[in-house]
TORZAFI-279936 format. One record per residue (C-alpha): x, y, z; residue in one letter; residue number from 1. Coordinates in nm, 2 decimals. Each point is the difference from the previous one (the first is absolute). Example, Ala and Ser with C-alpha at 12.3 -4.5 7.8 and 13.67 -1.06 7.14 Angstrom:
% TORZAFI-279936
{{1.23, -0.45, 0.78}, a, 1}
{{0.14, 0.34, -0.07}, s, 2}
% end
This chain:
% TORZAFI-279936
{{8.43, 6.07, 8.10}, m, 1}
{{0.16, 0.32, 0.13}, a, 2}
{{-0.13, 0.15, 0.32}, r, 3}
{{-0.03, 0.37, 0.04}, k, 4}
{{0.21, 0.16, 0.26}, k, 5}
{{-0.17, 0.17, 0.29}, s, 6}
{{0.03, 0.38, -0.01}, p, 7}
{{0.25, 0.01, 0.28}, g, 8}
{{0.21, -0.31, -0.11}, a, 9}
{{0.27, 0.20, -0.18}, a, 10}
{{0.03, 0.25, 0.29}, t, 11}
{{0.03, -0.25, 0.28}, g, 12}
{{-0.37, 0.06, 0.10}, g, 13}
{{0.03, 0.38, -0.01}, a, 14}
{{-0.24, 0.18, -0.23}, q, 15}
{{0.13, 0.27, -0.23}, l, 16}
{{-0.24, 0.28, -0.10}, a, 17}
{{-0.16, -0.08, -0.33}, p, 18}
{{0.15, 0.20, -0.29}, r, 19}
{{-0.06, 0.03, -0.37}, a, 20}
{{0.25, -0.16, -0.23}, r, 21}
{{0.29, 0.23, -0.07}, g, 22}
{{-0.07, 0.21, 0.30}, h, 23}
{{0.30, 0.22, 0.08}, h, 24}
{{-0.09, 0.16, 0.34}, s, 25}
{{0.22, -0.05, 0.30}, l, 26}
{{-0.10, -0.28, 0.24}, v, 27}
{{-0.25, 0.08, 0.28}, t, 28}
{{0.07, -0.05, 0.37}, k, 29}
{{-0.21, -0.32, -0.01}, r, 30}
{{0.21, -0.12, -0.29}, d, 31}
{{0.33, 0.08, 0.19}, l, 32}
{{-0.12, -0.21, 0.29}, q, 33}
{{-0.09, -0.29, -0.23}, a, 34}
{{0.34, 0.03, -0.18}, y, 35}
{{0.18, 0.01, 0.33}, r, 36}
{{-0.17, -0.32, 0.12}, r, 37}
{{0.07, -0.17, -0.33}, r, 38}
{{0.36, 0.10, -0.01}, l, 39}
{{0.05, -0.10, 0.37}, e, 40}
{{-0.15, -0.35, -0.07}, a, 41}
{{0.22, -0.03, -0.31}, e, 42}
{{0.31, 0.10, 0.19}, l, 43}
{{-0.06, -0.26, 0.27}, a, 44}
{{-0.05, -0.27, -0.27}, e, 45}
{{0.32, 0.10, -0.18}, l, 46}
{{0.20, 0.01, 0.31}, e, 47}
{{-0.12, -0.35, 0.09}, g, 48}
{{0.09, -0.13, -0.35}, q, 49}
{{0.34, 0.17, 0.01}, r, 50}
{{0.08, -0.15, 0.34}, a, 51}
{{-0.10, -0.35, -0.12}, e, 52}
{{0.21, 0.03, -0.32}, l, 53}
{{0.31, 0.13, 0.19}, e, 54}
{{-0.04, -0.28, 0.25}, e, 55}
{{-0.01, -0.26, -0.27}, s, 56}
{{0.31, 0.14, -0.16}, t, 57}
{{0.19, 0.01, 0.33}, g, 58}
{{0.07, -0.38, -0.01}, a, 59}
{{0.35, -0.08, -0.12}, s, 60}
{{0.06, -0.21, -0.31}, l, 61}
{{0.14, -0.28, 0.22}, a, 62}
{{-0.31, 0.00, 0.22}, d, 63}
{{-0.23, -0.01, -0.30}, a, 64}
{{0.19, -0.29, -0.17}, t, 65}
{{0.06, -0.20, 0.32}, g, 66}
{{0.37, 0.06, -0.04}, e, 67}
{{0.02, -0.22, -0.30}, v, 68}
{{0.29, 0.08, -0.23}, g, 69}
{{-0.06, 0.18, -0.33}, f, 70}
{{0.13, -0.30, -0.19}, d, 71}
{{-0.27, -0.23, 0.14}, e, 72}
{{-0.29, 0.23, -0.01}, e, 73}
{{0.08, 0.28, -0.25}, f, 74}
{{-0.36, 0.02, -0.13}, a, 75}
{{-0.13, 0.04, 0.35}, d, 76}
{{0.25, 0.28, 0.07}, a, 77}
{{-0.10, 0.17, -0.33}, g, 78}
{{-0.36, -0.02, 0.09}, s, 79}
{{0.06, 0.14, 0.34}, f, 80}
{{0.21, 0.29, -0.15}, t, 81}
{{-0.27, 0.08, -0.25}, f, 82}
{{-0.27, 0.00, 0.28}, a, 83}
{{0.22, 0.21, 0.22}, r, 84}
{{0.06, 0.26, -0.27}, e, 85}
{{-0.37, 0.01, -0.08}, r, 86}
{{-0.08, 0.06, 0.36}, d, 87}
{{0.26, 0.27, 0.03}, l, 88}
{{-0.14, 0.17, -0.30}, s, 89}
{{-0.36, -0.02, 0.14}, l, 90}
{{0.12, 0.13, 0.33}, a, 91}
{{0.16, 0.30, -0.18}, g, 92}
{{-0.32, 0.06, -0.18}, n, 93}
{{-0.19, -0.01, 0.32}, a, 94}
{{0.24, 0.26, 0.16}, r, 95}
{{-0.05, 0.23, -0.30}, d, 96}
{{-0.38, -0.02, 0.04}, l, 97}
{{0.03, 0.06, 0.37}, i, 98}
{{0.20, 0.31, -0.07}, d, 99}
{{-0.27, 0.12, -0.24}, k, 100}
{{-0.28, -0.07, 0.24}, v, 101}
{{0.19, 0.17, 0.29}, e, 102}
{{0.05, 0.30, -0.23}, h, 103}
{{-0.37, 0.01, -0.08}, a, 104}
{{-0.09, 0.00, 0.37}, l, 105}
{{0.25, 0.28, 0.06}, a, 106}
{{-0.17, 0.20, -0.28}, r, 107}
{{-0.33, -0.05, 0.16}, i, 108}
{{0.14, 0.14, 0.33}, d, 109}
{{0.17, 0.29, -0.19}, a, 110}
{{-0.31, 0.09, -0.20}, g, 111}
{{0.15, -0.08, -0.34}, g, 112}
{{-0.18, -0.33, -0.07}, f, 113}
{{-0.19, 0.01, -0.33}, g, 114}
{{0.22, 0.26, -0.16}, r, 115}
{{0.26, -0.09, -0.27}, c, 116}
{{0.35, 0.05, 0.12}, e, 117}
{{0.11, 0.10, -0.36}, a, 118}
{{-0.26, 0.26, -0.10}, c, 119}
{{-0.18, 0.07, 0.33}, g, 120}
{{-0.34, -0.08, -0.16}, g, 121}
{{-0.25, -0.24, 0.13}, p, 122}
{{0.05, -0.37, -0.05}, i, 123}
{{-0.30, -0.17, -0.17}, e, 124}
{{-0.24, -0.17, 0.24}, a, 125}
{{0.00, -0.32, -0.20}, e, 126}
{{0.38, -0.01, 0.01}, r, 127}
{{0.01, 0.05, 0.38}, l, 128}
{{-0.27, -0.27, 0.04}, d, 129}
{{0.22, -0.24, -0.20}, a, 130}
{{0.34, 0.11, 0.15}, l, 131}
{{-0.05, 0.19, 0.32}, p, 132}
{{0.38, 0.04, 0.04}, y, 133}
{{0.04, 0.17, -0.34}, t, 134}
{{0.18, 0.34, 0.00}, t, 135}
{{-0.07, 0.10, -0.36}, l, 136}
{{-0.30, 0.09, -0.21}, c, 137}
{{-0.07, -0.21, -0.31}, l, 138}
{{0.16, 0.25, -0.24}, a, 139}
{{0.32, 0.03, 0.20}, d, 140}
{{0.02, -0.38, 0.05}, a, 141}
{{-0.04, -0.05, -0.38}, r, 142}
{{0.27, 0.26, -0.07}, a, 143}
{{0.25, -0.18, 0.23}, r, 144}
{{-0.07, -0.33, -0.16}, v, 145}
{{0.07, 0.15, -0.35}, r, 146}
{{0.33, 0.14, 0.12}, l, 147}
{{0.13, -0.35, 0.08}, r, 148}
% end
């Protein structure tokens, strides 16, 4: 049985002003404060994850395999290499998200948060609620996906 999320669950406890579906107006000051708190919490979590992942990949292959030769434990070395590559990839993803969150926080400070960087129009409220670090309105995001 699925539980309903509390109204502030997606925003880290911060309440966004209620809006009608498809609402296009810019965010309110109250919304900006809620987005800032949400982005700051997400940034702290991502930095923690990235630090853990980078720490786990810092171990050398010899340390991880107990200095056993590749001939003896080739499967263990392969498993370690796979896990290390996975962790490096996840750390890179975390760094990318950190950059996006930091950019969103800078946009709040500069007064450009909630505006599309491509067309200058407002970003849909539902889109900001789902991806507070987004920089594009839905139409421009779709256009970029089609170009790929």
